[in-house]
C-alpha positions as CSV (number, residue, x, y, z in Angstrom):
1,M,4.5,19.8,-7.4
2,P,1.4,18.7,-9.5
3,G,2.0,19.0,-13.4
4,E,6.0,18.8,-13.4
5,K,7.4,15.6,-15.1
6,N,11.1,16.1,-13.2
7,C,11.3,15.5,-9.7
8,E,15.0,15.3,-9.5
9,P,16.1,16.9,-6.1
10,E,20.1,17.1,-7.1
11,G,21.9,19.8,-8.0
12,K,24.4,20.2,-10.8
13,N,27.2,17.8,-11.1
14,G,26.1,15.8,-8.3
15,T,26.1,18.5,-5.4
16,L,23.4,18.7,-2.8
17,A,20.2,20.8,-4.4
18,D,19.7,24.2,-3.0
19,G,18.6,24.5,0.4
20,A,19.3,20.6,1.1
21,Q,22.5,21.2,3.2
22,S,20.5,23.2,5.6
23,R,18.1,20.3,5.6
24,W,20.7,17.9,6.0
25,W,22.2,19.4,8.9
26,Q,18.8,19.4,10.4
27,I,18.3,15.8,9.8
28,A,22.0,14.7,10.7
29,R,21.2,15.5,14.4
30,D,19.0,12.7,14.3
31,F,21.8,10.5,13.2
32,H,24.9,11.8,14.9
33,G,24.0,14.3,17.2
34,Q,26.2,16.8,15.5
35,R,26.5,18.9,12.1
36,P,28.4,16.5,9.4
37,R,31.3,17.8,7.3
38,V,29.7,17.8,3.7
39,T,31.9,17.0,0.8
40,A,31.8,18.8,-2.5
41,H,31.6,15.8,-4.8
42,P,29.6,13.1,-2.9
43,S,30.0,10.9,-5.8
44,K,33.3,9.8,-4.8
45,I,32.0,8.2,-1.7
46,V,32.5,4.3,-1.9
47,S,29.9,3.3,0.5
48,P,26.4,3.2,-0.3
49,S,25.7,3.8,3.5
50,A,27.8,6.7,3.8
51,Y,26.0,7.9,0.2
52,L,22.6,7.3,1.8
53,D,23.6,9.4,4.9
54,L,24.9,12.3,3.0
55,H,21.9,12.4,0.7
56,A,19.4,12.2,3.5
57,A,18.4,15.4,2.5
58,D,18.0,14.9,-0.9
59,L,15.7,11.5,-0.2
60,V,13.4,13.8,2.0
61,A,13.2,16.2,-1.0
62,L,12.2,13.4,-3.5
63,L,9.6,12.2,-1.2
64,Q,8.5,16.0,-0.5
65,Q,7.6,16.0,-4.3
66,L,6.1,12.8,-4.6
67,V,3.8,14.0,-1.9
68,G,3.2,17.2,-3.6
69,F,0.9,15.0,-6.1
70,P,-2.4,14.3,-4.7
71,T,-3.0,11.3,-6.4
72,V,-6.0,10.8,-4.4
73,N,-8.2,7.3,-5.2
74,P,-10.9,7.5,-5.6
75,P,-11.0,9.3,-8.4
76,G,-7.6,8.8,-9.1
77,E,-6.0,12.3,-9.4
78,H,-2.9,13.6,-11.1
79,Y,-1.7,9.8,-12.1
80,D,-0.3,11.3,-15.5
81,A,2.0,13.6,-13.9
82,I,3.4,11.4,-11.2
83,T,4.2,8.6,-13.4
84,A,5.8,10.9,-16.0
85,C,7.8,12.0,-12.6
86,L,8.5,8.5,-12.0
87,V,9.8,7.4,-15.2
88,N,12.2,10.2,-14.8
89,E,13.5,9.2,-11.5
90,L,13.8,5.6,-12.8
91,T,16.0,6.5,-16.0
92,A,17.7,9.2,-13.3
93,S,18.9,5.8,-11.1
94,G,20.0,4.0,-14.1
95,L,17.0,2.2,-15.3
96,T,15.2,2.0,-18.6
97,A,11.8,2.5,-17.9
98,K,8.2,2.5,-19.9
99,R,5.0,3.8,-18.8
100,Y,2.1,1.6,-19.7
101,A,-1.3,3.0,-19.9
102,V,-4.7,0.9,-19.0
103,P,-6.7,0.5,-22.0
104,S,-9.8,2.9,-22.2
105,A,-12.1,0.0,-22.9
106,L,-10.7,-1.8,-19.9
107,L,-11.2,1.4,-17.8
108,R,-14.6,1.9,-18.7
109,R,-15.5,-1.7,-18.0
110,S,-13.8,-1.5,-14.6
111,L,-14.6,1.8,-13.3
112,P,-18.0,3.8,-12.3
113,P,-19.0,6.3,-15.0
114,E,-17.4,9.5,-12.7
115,Q,-14.0,7.9,-13.2
116,H,-13.8,7.7,-16.7
117,A,-12.0,10.5,-17.2
118,F,-9.0,9.7,-14.9
119,P,-6.7,7.4,-16.9
120,R,-4.9,4.7,-15.0
121,F,-1.0,4.2,-15.8
122,N,1.7,1.9,-14.3
123,V,5.1,2.0,-14.6
124,L,8.2,-0.6,-15.0
125,G,11.6,0.1,-14.9
126,R,14.7,-2.3,-15.3
127,L,18.3,-2.6,-14.9
128,P,20.2,-5.5,-16.5
129,V,23.2,-6.6,-14.6
130,R,25.8,-8.5,-16.7
131,G,26.3,-12.0,-15.4
132,A,23.1,-11.9,-13.4
133,R,20.8,-15.1,-13.5
134,K,17.9,-13.9,-11.4
135,T,15.8,-11.1,-11.2
136,I,14.6,-9.2,-8.4
137,H,11.3,-7.2,-8.5
138,F,10.4,-3.9,-6.3
139,N,6.7,-2.9,-6.3
140,A,5.0,0.1,-4.8
141,H,1.7,1.8,-5.4
142,Y,1.6,5.5,-5.9
143,D,-2.4,6.3,-5.2
144,V,-3.4,7.4,-1.9
145,V,-6.8,7.5,0.1
146,P,-8.7,10.6,0.2
147,V,-7.8,13.3,3.2
148,S,-9.8,15.0,5.9
149,G,-9.6,16.5,9.0
150,K,-7.1,19.5,10.4
151,W,-3.4,18.8,9.6
152,R,-0.7,19.9,11.7
153,H,0.8,21.8,8.7
154,E,-2.2,23.0,7.0
155,S,-1.8,21.1,3.7
156,P,-2.2,17.1,3.9
157,F,0.0,17.6,0.7
158,S,2.9,19.7,1.9
159,G,5.8,17.2,2.9
160,A,6.7,19.4,6.1
161,L,9.6,18.2,7.7
162,D,9.3,18.2,11.4
163,H,11.7,17.1,14.4
164,G,12.6,14.0,11.6
165,W,9.5,13.2,10.5
166,V,7.7,14.0,6.9
167,Y,3.9,14.7,7.2
168,G,1.9,13.9,4.6
169,R,-0.6,12.1,2.9
170,G,1.3,9.0,1.3
171,T,4.2,9.6,3.3
172,S,3.9,6.1,5.1
173,D,1.3,4.6,2.3
174,M,3.5,4.4,0.4
175,K,5.7,7.3,-1.2
176,G,8.2,7.0,1.3
177,S,9.1,3.5,-0.2
178,M,9.6,4.7,-3.5
179,A,12.0,7.5,-2.5
180,S,13.8,4.6,-0.2
181,L,14.4,2.6,-3.1
182,L,15.2,5.2,-5.8
183,F,17.8,6.6,-3.7
184,A,18.9,3.0,-2.9
185,L,19.8,2.3,-6.5
186,R,21.6,5.8,-7.0
187,A,23.7,4.8,-3.8
188,L,24.8,1.5,-5.5
189,R,25.7,3.6,-8.8
190,A,27.3,6.1,-7.4
191,S,29.5,3.8,-5.3
192,G,30.2,1.8,-8.3
193,V,28.7,-1.4,-6.6
194,A,26.7,-3.6,-8.8
195,P,23.4,-5.3,-7.6
196,K,23.7,-9.2,-7.7
197,M,20.6,-9.4,-9.7
198,N,18.8,-7.7,-12.6
199,V,16.4,-5.1,-10.9
200,E,13.1,-4.8,-11.8
201,V,10.8,-1.9,-10.3
202,S,7.0,-1.4,-10.5
203,F,5.2,2.0,-9.5
204,T,1.2,1.1,-9.8
205,A,-2.4,2.2,-9.4
206,D,-5.1,1.6,-7.5
207,E,-3.9,-0.1,-4.4
208,E,-6.4,1.8,-2.4
209,T,-9.3,0.4,-4.3
210,D,-8.6,-3.0,-5.6
211,S,-5.4,-3.1,-7.5
212,L,-7.2,-4.5,-10.6
213,L,-5.9,-1.8,-12.8
214,G,-2.6,-1.8,-11.2
215,T,-0.3,-4.7,-9.9
216,G,-3.2,-6.8,-11.2
217,W,-2.9,-5.5,-14.7
218,L,0.8,-5.3,-14.6
219,V,1.5,-9.1,-13.6
220,Q,-1.1,-10.1,-16.5
221,H,0.0,-7.8,-18.9
222,A,3.6,-6.4,-18.7
223,P,6.7,-8.2,-19.5
224,L,8.0,-9.1,-15.9
225,R,10.9,-11.5,-15.8
226,A,10.9,-11.7,-11.8
227,D,12.1,-14.6,-9.8
228,Y,11.7,-12.6,-6.7
229,A,9.7,-9.8,-5.2
230,V,9.5,-7.1,-2.5
231,V,6.2,-5.5,-2.2
232,M,7.5,-2.2,-0.2
233,E,5.2,-2.3,2.4
234,G,3.4,-4.8,5.3
235,G,6.9,-5.4,7.3
236,E,8.8,-2.2,8.8
237,G,10.9,-1.9,11.3
238,G,12.6,-5.4,12.7
239,S,9.7,-7.2,11.1
240,V,9.7,-8.6,7.6
241,C,6.2,-9.6,5.8
242,C,5.7,-13.2,4.8
243,G,2.1,-12.8,4.1
244,H,-1.1,-11.0,4.8
245,N,-4.7,-10.9,5.3
246,G,-7.3,-11.0,2.6
247,V,-10.9,-9.1,2.4
248,V,-14.1,-9.7,0.9
249,W,-16.1,-6.8,0.8
250,L,-20.3,-6.9,1.0
251,E,-23.3,-4.7,0.8
252,V,-26.1,-6.5,2.5
253,I,-29.6,-4.5,1.4
254,V,-32.8,-5.4,3.2
255,H,-35.9,-4.6,1.2
256,G,-39.1,-3.4,3.1
257,R,-42.2,-1.7,2.2
258,A,-42.8,1.8,2.4
259,A,-46.1,3.2,4.4
260,H,-47.2,6.7,6.0
261,G,-45.5,6.7,9.5
262,S,-48.9,7.3,11.1
263,Q,-49.8,3.6,10.1
264,P,-46.6,1.7,10.5
265,E,-48.5,-1.6,10.9
266,D,-49.1,-1.3,6.7
267,G,-45.0,-1.6,5.8
268,V,-42.3,-3.6,6.4
269,N,-39.7,-1.6,8.2
270,A,-36.1,-2.3,6.3
271,L,-34.4,-0.4,9.3
272,E,-35.9,-2.6,11.9
273,K,-35.1,-5.5,10.0
274,M,-31.5,-4.7,9.4
275,A,-31.0,-4.1,13.1
276,A,-32.3,-7.4,13.9
277,L,-29.9,-8.8,11.2
278,V,-26.8,-7.1,12.2
279,L,-27.3,-8.3,15.9
280,A,-27.4,-11.6,14.6
281,L,-24.0,-11.2,13.2
282,E,-22.8,-11.4,16.8
283,E,-23.2,-15.3,16.7
284,Y,-20.9,-15.3,13.4
285,K,-18.5,-12.9,15.0
286,R,-18.4,-15.7,18.0
287,K,-17.8,-18.6,15.7
288,L,-15.1,-16.3,13.8
289,A,-13.1,-15.9,17.0
290,R,-12.4,-19.6,17.7
291,R,-10.4,-20.1,14.7
292,T,-6.9,-19.3,15.1
293,F,-3.3,-19.1,13.2
294,V,-0.3,-18.6,14.7
295,T,2.4,-16.6,12.8
296,P,5.9,-17.1,12.4
297,E,6.7,-14.5,15.1
298,G,4.0,-16.2,17.1
299,R,1.2,-13.8,16.9
300,T,-2.5,-15.2,17.3
301,M,-4.6,-13.9,14.6
302,R,-8.5,-14.5,13.8
303,P,-10.7,-13.7,11.3
304,T,-13.0,-10.8,11.9
305,I,-15.9,-8.9,10.5
306,N,-16.7,-5.2,10.9
307,V,-20.3,-4.0,10.2
308,G,-21.6,-0.9,8.8
309,G,-18.8,0.8,7.6
310,V,-21.1,2.3,5.1
311,F,-25.0,2.1,6.0
312,A,-27.6,4.4,4.6
313,A,-31.2,4.5,3.9
314,G,-32.9,3.9,0.4
315,P,-34.5,6.2,-1.6
316,G,-37.7,8.2,-0.4
317,G,-36.6,8.3,2.7
318,K,-38.5,10.8,5.0
319,I,-39.1,10.9,8.9
320,N,-42.8,10.5,8.5
321,T,-42.6,7.3,6.1
322,V,-41.6,3.8,7.0
323,P,-38.3,3.0,5.1
324,A,-38.5,0.7,2.2
325,E,-34.6,-0.1,1.9
326,A,-31.9,-0.1,4.1
327,R,-28.2,-1.1,3.2
328,F,-25.0,-1.9,5.5
329,S,-21.4,-2.8,4.5
330,I,-19.6,-5.9,5.8
331,D,-15.9,-6.6,5.7
332,R,-14.5,-9.7,6.2
333,R,-11.0,-10.4,7.1
334,V,-9.7,-13.7,5.5
335,L,-6.7,-15.2,7.3
336,A,-3.7,-15.8,5.4
337,I,-4.2,-19.9,5.4
338,E,-8.1,-19.7,4.9
339,N,-9.9,-20.5,2.0
340,H,-10.9,-17.2,0.5
341,E,-14.0,-18.5,-1.9
342,A,-15.2,-20.6,1.4
343,A,-14.9,-17.5,3.6
344,E,-17.2,-15.9,1.2
345,R,-19.4,-18.7,0.7
346,E,-19.8,-19.3,4.8
347,L,-20.8,-15.5,5.1
348,R,-23.4,-15.3,2.4
349,E,-24.8,-18.4,3.8
350,F,-25.1,-17.1,7.4
351,L,-26.8,-14.2,6.2
352,S,-29.3,-15.9,4.1
353,A,-30.1,-18.0,7.1
354,A,-30.1,-15.6,9.5
355,A,-32.3,-13.4,7.3
356,R,-35.0,-16.7,7.3
357,K,-35.2,-16.4,10.5
358,I,-36.7,-12.6,10.9
359,P,-40.5,-12.2,9.9
360,A,-40.7,-10.5,6.6
361,C,-36.9,-9.8,6.1
362,R,-35.9,-9.9,2.3
363,I,-32.3,-9.3,1.3
364,T,-30.1,-9.3,-1.4
365,I,-26.4,-9.7,-1.1
366,A,-23.7,-7.8,-3.6
367,K,-20.1,-8.1,-3.4
368,V,-18.4,-4.6,-3.5
369,S,-14.6,-6.1,-3.9
370,E,-12.0,-8.3,-2.7
371,N,-8.6,-8.9,-2.1
372,F,-6.7,-12.2,-1.9
373,A,-4.8,-13.4,1.0
374,C,-1.4,-15.1,0.8
375,F,1.2,-16.7,3.1
376,S,4.5,-18.0,2.4
377,P,6.5,-19.8,5.1
378,P,9.9,-17.9,5.4
379,K,11.9,-20.9,4.4
380,D,13.2,-19.6,0.7
381,P,16.7,-18.3,0.9
382,F,15.6,-14.9,-0.3
383,F,13.7,-14.2,3.6
384,A,16.8,-15.3,5.6
385,A,18.7,-12.5,3.0
386,M,16.4,-10.1,3.7
387,A,16.2,-10.7,7.3
388,A,20.2,-10.5,6.9
389,S,20.3,-7.0,5.5
390,V,17.4,-5.9,8.4
391,T,19.6,-7.0,10.8
392,R,22.9,-5.7,9.6
393,I,21.5,-2.2,9.2
394,R,19.4,-2.0,12.4
395,R,21.6,-4.1,14.5
396,S,18.8,-6.0,16.3
397,R,16.9,-9.4,15.8
398,T,14.5,-9.4,12.7
399,T,10.8,-11.4,13.1
400,F,8.8,-12.1,9.9
401,N,5.1,-11.2,10.5
402,V,1.9,-11.7,8.6
403,S,-0.3,-8.4,8.2
404,T,-3.7,-7.8,9.1
405,G,-4.1,-5.5,6.1
406,F,-4.1,-6.7,2.6
407,N,-1.4,-5.1,-0.1
408,D,-0.1,-6.5,-3.4
409,M,2.0,-9.2,-2.5
410,H,-0.8,-11.9,-3.4
411,F,-0.4,-11.1,-7.0
412,F,3.2,-12.1,-7.2
413,V,2.5,-15.1,-5.0
414,Q,-0.4,-16.5,-6.4
415,H,0.1,-15.2,-10.2
416,R,3.7,-15.5,-10.5
417,R,4.5,-17.8,-8.0
418,I,7.6,-16.4,-6.8
419,P,9.1,-16.1,-3.2
420,T,7.4,-12.6,-2.2
421,L,7.9,-10.6,0.9
422,G,6.6,-7.2,2.0
423,Y,9.2,-4.3,3.6
424,G,9.5,-0.8,3.6
425,P,10.2,2.3,5.9
426,G,6.4,2.5,7.1
427,G,5.5,5.3,9.4
428,Q,2.6,6.5,11.4
429,D,-1.1,7.4,11.3
430,Y,-1.7,5.8,7.8
431,H,-4.8,6.8,6.5
432,A,-5.2,9.3,8.9
433,V,-4.6,13.1,9.9
434,D,-0.8,13.9,10.0
435,E,0.1,10.8,8.2
436,R,3.8,10.7,8.7
437,A,7.4,8.7,7.9
438,S,10.7,8.7,9.8
439,V,13.7,10.0,8.0
440,R,15.3,7.7,10.1
441,D,13.5,4.9,8.7
442,L,13.2,6.0,5.2
443,V,17.3,6.2,4.9
444,N,17.8,2.8,7.2
445,T,15.0,1.6,4.6
446,A,17.4,2.6,1.4
447,K,20.2,1.1,3.4
448,I,18.4,-2.2,3.6
449,Y,17.5,-2.3,0.3
450,A,20.8,-1.4,-1.3
451,D,22.6,-4.2,1.3
452,L,20.1,-6.9,-0.2
453,L,20.7,-5.9,-3.6
454,A,24.5,-5.9,-2.9
455,N,24.8,-9.4,-1.2
456,F,22.0,-11.5,-2.8
457,A,22.4,-13.3,-6.2
458,G,19.4,-15.8,-5.5
């Protein structure tokens, strides 16, 4: 729970934690349909897969601990507590770990004043392997989006276990990935199976905003040695992610002129001009719809815009006043193969041209944020190795997908220029009420990570 720095779920001498056996019996029925035989010394188990089956309840307990830290961003709450916990968890899994604090001067330059009191931390763990020539890096973010609505188990940070699902904000995006990886590392250590590569692990801040003080900071300032990277989201189930869309977020401010509501002819109604501009964007939507990208799995993707996720009147608004200002947001999704700068420039030019066609319509366009797209054709042996691990554990065909959302893969692809893929346990209702992750998928993903580490040497 928040404030605790040790989230070690195991009991003494490697036995199951207090209460974990009853949870394990409930979980085991999802896998085997019967109560398992629990050994007194799971450290003697030689198979990483068997270790993970036996420790499913401990994996769940760790995820519940992590969900219990309400790391809501914005503003960036409880980062100190969860990163201290994660350093301990990495150490318990056999890694050396260090927590990096983002310099306060950079924090003040990058964040709005109301967030200056919330420090940013990034965690980096290392496991050197004797004789290994290459290094694989696993990355996940620990921040979560704000919560709203009525949750099935009341608190959105309860981590409640219900019929094979763990409920809570961050279970699927993406604290479940963190728990799966930590237990994959424990399984290898307990079974005496050494990874074929050196291992790096990063747990980073601020992915739910723009990642600039998270993975963006890490790839530029931390001493990374990675030759390959797994960002633990984007792909799930039988799909491995080899790229993702980017995004440009703009705010359009429409400038009018205030007047008394009884004499609207004396003013310029900013809302009316905004409405006309929004309608003009329908032509731009049709233009985007004609562009396509076919992913390796055969899916056809198109760039999109979403208008008005945020919209507002300016200051001084009143029912009997002609509005002097109106503003709205535009979310432009950039295809993995599009040129990011060209996409933004095109949208700005369209907006300016459309405004000129509307009488007395003056606008200002401001960039709110952006995240870059990336795409790596899955030809490197790294992709084949991950696909083979997914197929061995899930016993079904594996495909390669491109995510419509963005994640932190692009930092490793563009800044580090290394083969990078996305895969994690995923879940249901990301960013929504009753977000949840499947215990089965959490355990299977841990097995997949362990299998990849045990078999791929680079």
